[in-house]
C-alpha positions in Angstrom: 0.0 0.0 0.0 1.3 3.6 0.6 3.9 3.1 3.3 7.4 4.4 3.1 10.1 1.8 3.2 12.3 1.7 6.3 16.0 2.3 6.1 16.9 -1.3 6.8 14.8 -2.5 3.9 16.3 0.0 1.6 19.8 -1.1 2.4 19.4 -4.7 1.4 23.0 -5.4 2.1 24.3 -2.5 0.0 26.3 0.5 1.2 24.0 3.2 2.5 25.7 6.1 0.7 25.9 4.3 -2.6 22.3 3.0 -2.6 20.7 6.2 -1.5 22.7 8.5 -3.7 22.1 6.5 -6.8 18.5 5.9 -6.1 17.9 9.5 -5.1 19.3 10.9 -8.3 17.3 8.4 -10.4 14.2 9.2 -8.5 14.6 13.0 -8.8 15.2 12.7 -12.6 12.1 10.6 -13.0 9.9 12.9 -10.9 11.1 16.0 -12.8 10.2 14.4 -16.1 7.1 12.4 -15.5 5.3 13.6 -12.4 2.0 15.3 -13.4 2.6 18.7 -11.7 5.2 19.6 -9.1 3.9 23.1 -9.1 0.6 21.7 -7.8 2.4 19.9 -5.0 4.3 23.0 -4.1 1.0 25.0 -3.9 -0.5 22.4 -1.7 2.5 22.4 0.6 2.3 26.2 0.9 -1.4 26.2 1.5 -1.5 23.4 4.1 1.7 23.5 6.1 0.2 21.6 9.0 -1.0 18.7 6.8 2.1 17.9 4.9 5.1 15.7 5.5 8.7 16.6 4.9 10.3 20.1 5.2 12.0 20.6 1.9 11.1 19.6 -1.6 14.4 18.1 -3.0 13.3 18.4 -6.6 13.2 22.2 -6.4 16.7 22.7 -4.9 19.2 24.5 -7.2 22.0 22.0 -6.6 21.8 18.3 -7.4 20.1 16.1 -4.8 22.2 15.3 -1.9 20.8 12.0 -0.8 23.5 10.6 1.4 21.3 8.3 3.6 18.3 6.1 3.0 16.2 8.3 5.2 16.8 11.2 2.8 15.2 9.1 0.1 12.3 8.3 2.3 11.8 12.0 3.0 12.0 12.8 -0.7 9.1 10.4 -1.5 7.0 11.7 1.4 7.3 15.3 0.1 5.1 14.5 -2.9 2.1 14.2 -0.6 0.7 11.6 -2.9 -1.5 8.8 -1.4 -1.0 6.8 -4.6 2.8 6.3 -4.0 3.8 2.8 -3.2 6.9 0.6 -3.3 6.5 -2.6 -5.3 8.5 -5.4 -6.8 9.8 -8.7 -5.6 11.7 -7.2 -2.6 8.6 -5.4 -1.5 6.7 -8.6 -1.0 3.2 -9.6 -1.9 -0.1 -8.5 -0.3 -1.0 -10.1 2.9 -3.9 -9.7 5.3 -5.2 -10.4 8.8 -8.6 -11.0 7.2 -9.9 -7.9 9.1 -10.5 -4.3 8.2 -10.3 -1.5 10.8 -11.9 1.9 10.9 -10.8 4.9 12.9 -12.5 8.0 14.4 -11.3 11.5 14.3 -10.1 11.4 17.9 -7.8 8.3 17.4 -10.1 5.4 18.3 -10.2 2.2 16.2 -12.7 -0.6 15.9 -12.8 -3.9 14.0 -15.0 -2.8 11.1 -15.1 -6.0 8.9 -14.1 -9.6 9.4 -13.8 -11.3 6.0 -11.7 -14.3 6.7 -13.3 -17.1 8.7 -10.2 -18.1 10.8 -10.3 -14.7 12.4 -13.5 -15.3 14.3 -11.6 -14.5 17.5 -12.3 -10.8 16.8 -15.8 -9.5 16.2 -17.2 -6.6 14.3 -17.5 -3.6 16.7 -14.6 -4.7 19.0 -12.7 -1.6 20.1 -8.9 -2.0 19.5 -7.1 -0.7 22.6 -3.5 -1.6 21.7 -1.4 -3.1 18.9 1.7 -5.0 19.8 1.6 -3.5 23.3 1.4 0.1 22.0 -1.7 2.1 22.6 -3.9 2.5 19.5 -3.6 6.3 19.5 0.2 6.1 19.8 0.4 3.4 17.2 -1.7 5.3 14.7 0.4 8.4 15.2 3.6 6.5 14.5 2.2 4.6 11.6 0.6 7.7 10.0 4.0 9.4 10.1 5.3 6.7 7.8 2.5 6.8 5.2 2.3 8.7 1.9 -0.5 11.1 1.6 -1.7 14.6 1.7 -4.0 15.2 4.7 -3.2 14.0 8.2 -6.6 12.4 8.9 -6.4 10.5 5.7 -3.1 9.0 6.8 -4.6 7.8 10.0 -7.3 6.0 8.0 -4.7 4.6 5.6 -2.6 3.3 8.6 -5.6 1.5 9.9 -6.4 0.0 6.5 -2.8 -1.1 6.0 -2.8 -2.8 9.4 -5.3 -5.3 8.1 -4.3 -5.4 4.5 -0.9 -4.5 2.9 2.3 -5.7 1.3 5.0 -7.3 3.4 7.1 -4.1 3.1 4.2 -2.1 4.5 3.9 -4.2 7.5 7.7 -4.3 8.2 7.7 -0.5 7.9 5.0 -0.3 10.5 7.0 -2.5 12.9 4.8 -5.5 12.3 6.0 -9.0 12.0 4.2 -12.1 10.7 1.4 -11.5 13.1 -0.3 -8.6 15.0 -1.1 -8.8 18.7 -4.3 -6.9 19.4 -5.9 -5.9 22.7 -9.6 -5.7 21.9 -12.7 -5.1 23.9 -16.3 -5.9 23.1 -19.1 -5.9 25.6 -17.0 -7.6 28.3 -13.4 -7.5 29.5 -10.5 -6.7 27.3 -8.8 -9.7 25.7 -5.5 -10.3 23.9 -5.8 -11.7 20.4 -3.0 -12.6 18.0 -3.9 -12.7 14.3 -1.5 -14.0 11.7 -0.9 -12.5 8.2 -2.1 -14.7 5.3 -1.6 -14.3 1.6 -4.2 -12.1 -0.1 -5.5 -14.7 -2.6 -8.5 -14.7 -4.9 -10.9 -16.2 -2.3 -10.0 -13.5 0.3 -10.2 -10.8 -2.3 -13.8 -11.8 -3.1 -14.6 -12.0 0.5 -13.1 -8.6 1.1 -15.3 -7.1 -1.7 -18.4 -8.6 -0.3 -17.6 -7.3 3.2 -16.9 -3.8 1.9 -20.3 -3.6 0.4 -22.1 -4.7 3.6 -24.3 -1.9 5.0 -23.5 -0.2 8.3 -26.8 1.7 8.3 -30.5 0.5 8.3 -32.2 0.6 4.9 -34.6 3.3 6.2 -33.9 5.9 8.9 -36.7 8.0 10.2 -35.6 11.5 11.2 -37.3 15.0 11.4 -40.4 13.7 9.6 -38.2 12.4 6.8 -37.5 8.9 5.6 -33.9 8.5 4.7 -33.1 5.6 2.4 -29.5 4.4 2.5 -27.4 2.7 -0.2 -23.9 1.3 0.4 -21.0 1.1 -2.1 -17.7 -0.1 -0.6 -15.7 -0.6 -3.8 -16.1 -0.6 -7.6 -14.8 -4.1 -8.2 -16.8 -5.6 -11.1 -14.3 -8.4 -11.5 -15.9 -9.9 -8.4 -19.5 -9.2 -9.3 -21.4 -12.1 -10.8 -23.8 -9.7 -12.6 -20.8 -8.1 -14.4 -19.2 -11.4 -15.2 -22.3 -13.0 -16.6 -23.1 -10.0 -18.9 -19.5 -9.6 -20.0 -19.3 -13.3 -20.8 -22.5 -13.3 -22.7 -21.5 -10.3 -24.8 -18.1 -11.7 -25.5 -19.6 -14.7 -27.2 -21.3 -12.6 -29.8 -19.4 -12.5 -33.1 -17.5 -9.3 -33.6 -17.7 -8.1 -30.0 -14.5 -6.4 -28.8 -13.3 -6.9 -25.2 -14.2 -3.3 -24.5 -17.7 -3.7 -25.8 -18.1 -6.8 -23.7 -16.9 -4.9 -20.6 -19.4 -2.1 -21.4 -22.2 -4.7 -21.4 -20.9 -5.8 -18.0 -20.8 -2.3 -16.6 -24.4 -1.6 -17.9 -25.6 -4.8 -16.2 -24.1 -3.6 -12.9 -25.5 -0.1 -13.4 -29.0 -1.5 -14.2 -28.9 -3.5 -10.9 -27.8 -0.4 -9.0 -30.7 1.7 -10.6 -33.1 -1.0 -9.5 -31.9 -0.9 -5.9 -32.1 2.9 -6.0 -35.6 3.1 -7.4 -36.9 0.4 -5.0 -35.6 2.5 -2.1 -36.6 5.9 -3.5 -40.3 4.9 -3.6 -40.2 4.5 0.2 -37.9 7.5 1.0 -37.8 11.3 1.0 -34.0 11.6 0.9 -31.4 9.1 -0.5 -28.1 8.7 1.3 -25.3 7.1 -0.5 -22.7 5.7 1.9 -19.2 5.8 0.5 -17.4 5.7 3.8 -14.3 3.6 3.5 -14.8 3.1 -0.3 -11.5 1.8 -1.6 -12.1 2.9 -5.2 -11.6 0.6 -8.1 -12.9 1.0 -11.7 -13.8 4.6 -12.4 -16.0 3.6 -15.4 -18.4 1.9 -13.1 -18.3 4.9 -10.7 -19.0 7.3 -13.5 -22.0 5.3 -15.0 -23.6 4.9 -11.6 -23.1 8.6 -10.7 -24.7 9.6 -14.0 -27.6 7.3 -13.4 -28.6 9.0 -10.2 -27.2 12.5 -10.5 -29.6 15.5 -10.3 -28.1 16.9 -13.5 -25.2 16.1 -15.9 -21.9 15.6 -13.9 -18.9 17.7 -14.6 -16.5 16.9 -17.3 -13.2 15.5 -16.1 -9.7 15.8 -17.5 -6.5 13.9 -16.9 -3.6 16.2 -16.4 -0.2 14.8 -17.5 3.4 16.0 -17.6 4.7 16.8 -21.1 8.5 16.9 -20.3 8.4 20.6 -21.2 9.0 23.0 -18.3 5.9 24.9 -17.4 3.6 23.0 -19.8 1.1 20.3 -18.9 -1.3 18.3 -21.1 -5.1 17.9 -20.6 -6.9 14.9 -22.0 -10.7 14.7 -21.5 -11.8 11.4 -19.8 -13.9 9.2 -22.1 -17.5 8.8 -20.9 -19.2 5.6 -21.7 -22.7 5.8 -23.2 -25.4 6.0 -20.5 -26.8 2.7 -19.1 -30.0 4.4 -18.0 -31.3 6.7 -15.3 -33.4 6.3 -12.1 -37.1 6.8 -12.4 -37.6 8.4 -8.9 -35.6 11.5 -8.2 -34.9 12.3 -4.6 -32.5 14.7 -2.9 -29.1 13.0 -2.6 -26.7 13.1 0.3 -23.3 11.4 -0.1 -21.7 10.3 3.2 -17.9 10.2 3.1 -15.0 9.8 5.5 -11.2 10.0 5.6 -11.1 6.4 4.1 -13.1 7.4 1.0 -10.5 7.3 -1.8 -9.7 7.0 -5.5 -12.8 6.2 -7.7 -14.9 6.7 -4.6 -13.8 10.3 -4.5 -14.4 10.7 -8.2 -18.0 9.6 -7.7 -18.3 12.2 -4.9 -17.0 14.9 -7.3 -19.4 13.9 -10.1 -22.4 13.9 -7.8 -21.5 17.1 -6.1 -20.9 18.9 -9.4 -24.5 17.9 -10.4 -26.1 19.2 -7.2 -25.8 16.5 -4.5 -24.9 17.4 -0.9 -21.7 15.8 0.5 -21.5 15.2 4.2 -19.0 13.7 6.6 -15.2 14.0 6.8 -12.6 15.3 4.3 -11.7 12.4 2.0 -8.2 10.9 1.4 -7.2 13.0 -1.6 -6.2 10.0 -3.7 -7.9 10.8 -6.9 -4.7 10.7 -9.1 -4.5 8.1 -11.8 -2.8 4.9 -10.8 -2.4 1.7 -12.8 -2.5 -1.0 -10.1 -0.8 -3.4 -12.4 2.1 -1.1 -13.4 5.5 -2.3 -12.4 6.6 1.2 -11.4 9.9 3.0 -11.8 12.9 0.8 -10.8 15.5 2.0 -8.4 18.5 0.1 -9.6 20.5 -0.3 -6.4 17.8 -1.0 -3.9 15.8 -3.4 -6.2 12.6 -1.6 -5.4 10.1 0.0 -7.8 8.3 3.3 -7.0 4.8 3.5 -8.3 3.0 6.9 -8.1 0.1 8.9 -9.7 0.5 9.1 -13.5 -2.0 12.0 -13.7 -4.2 14.3 -11.7 -7.9 14.7 -12.2 -9.3 18.1 -13.0 -13.0 18.7 -12.9 -14.6 21.3 -15.2 -18.2 22.1 -14.3 -18.0 25.5 -16.0 -16.8 24.2 -19.4 -13.7 26.3 -19.4 -11.1 23.7 -20.4 -10.3 21.7 -23.6 -7.8 19.1 -24.6 -4.2 20.0 -25.4 -1.2 21.7 -23.9 -1.7 24.3 -21.2 0.4 26.6 -19.0 1.0 24.7 -15.8 0.9 27.9 -13.9 -2.5 28.9 -15.4 -4.1 25.5 -14.6 -2.8 25.3 -11.0 -3.8 28.9 -10.3 -7.4 28.0 -11.2 -7.7 24.8 -9.1 -5.7 26.2 -6.2 -7.8 29.4 -6.0 -9.6 30.1 -2.6 -7.3 27.7 -0.8 -8.1 24.8 -3.2 -11.8 25.6 -2.6 -14.4 23.6 -4.6 -16.4 25.5 -7.1 -19.2 24.8 -9.6 -18.1 27.9 -11.5 -14.5 27.1 -12.3 -12.2 24.0 -12.6 -11.3 22.3 -9.4 -9.1 19.5 -8.1 -8.6 17.8 -4.7 -5.5 15.6 -5.2 -3.8 15.4 -1.8 -6.2 18.0 -0.4 -9.2 15.7 -0.2 -12.8 16.5 -1.0 -14.2 18.9 1.7 -17.9 18.2 2.5 -20.7 20.7 2.5 -21.7 19.4 6.0 -18.8 18.6 8.2 -19.4 15.6 10.5 -16.2 14.2 12.1 -16.4 10.5 12.9 -16.7 9.8 16.6 -16.4 6.6 18.6 -20.2 6.4 18.9 -20.5 6.7 15.1 -18.1 3.7 14.8 -20.3 1.7 17.2 -23.8 2.5 15.7 -22.7 2.8 12.1 -23.4 6.5 12.1 -27.2 6.6 12.6 -27.1 9.5 15.0 -24.7 11.4 12.7 -27.0 10.8 9.7 -29.9 12.3 11.6 -27.8 15.3 12.5 -26.8 15.8 8.9 -30.3 15.5 7.5 -31.5 18.1 10.0 -29.0 20.6 8.4 -30.0 20.0 4.8 -32.4 22.9 4.8 -29.5 25.2 5.8 -27.3 24.0 3.0 -29.9 24.0 0.3 
């Protein structure tokens, strides 16, 4: 996942000065040439000094990078403030899991949120985690969050909790975890010590994880202030584990002349049609629809865009990918392709989207599309991980350490005001627009929230009681404020 590698791992039996110096120079050259916009990063660092990690951007120094120690290389990567940075390759190890997902509150509490691997029945959903390997949860989160990549501090806490349950071997070593994690947990009774062992993240566990992520935390209908609030949950956009998608894709692919992309479109439309059916069934019994994207881990943005378009009050904003060009001060915009619509809901209702610091990637893209079309966003500031990332990419190799660095290949720029077009642009002009008003969101100019995170219309920090009841009380408070926002 997005952890920095510790110095001992970087050494790998090679001289510190040789490894770090060579890898630092290689990394700097790569970033200067291919990273989407270092000016954007610099503006974010200037605007949010209390949120960032690292004190000096080594790519902007006049002299060549002086990376004499492995820790200098670690600090250089952290300075990008990019939640999509990760270290991959054989020496980084494969993904492993405790079979458990954790969720945190804004004040440093943590609970067992999902249990998706049967051998780990020793912990139960809702158990409060008091300590990890004899370190209090709050202290452990502070330490682990200081080792994660990412823009905003709260998002790094959420990422640290996620990576505790699911991450690569290098992630767990960096967080001072071994082959197992010793947890002090408490349910309704006395606190108990439980040791969970990391297991390979295979296909069976990945499917179980997806099912668990999509489980609802909230009742289908919540009555509050004479309103009926219908709730829908999306935990990930993972059609590869959805039997509806697979059946439609397979059926379409058997027709003569059907391309792989057309077969996938058929699969996406089948998933979207099922989503529309769920929405309309609930809308008939509701006054307000609440879409729960808390802890959404992202996935395929094509699915997110189609489902957003199906329920959006109006047409969602256009989105552009921003790329580096290799020319100083020049970036390139490419408009994201939009699949043909797969249909729209029949019953329109006011939409509230519930988010938290764990909402990331394509989950954040869906938030932006719905907000730009008139939906209300409530909850916590999101992770700020909307940059483009090919999860299958091998990354940029660091020749001495044997590790590969994978990072965002592009940033997403939303254009609700129709001011942008494809082609080369002045980097300064684009960044000035999206960084205006302290990176404020606007329906009247282009905006972006890479690293910053999407800031909700109605702020509702996650509390320990929200973790315990799924957020029912918080939802009621949010709905009571809707008339103020609208």
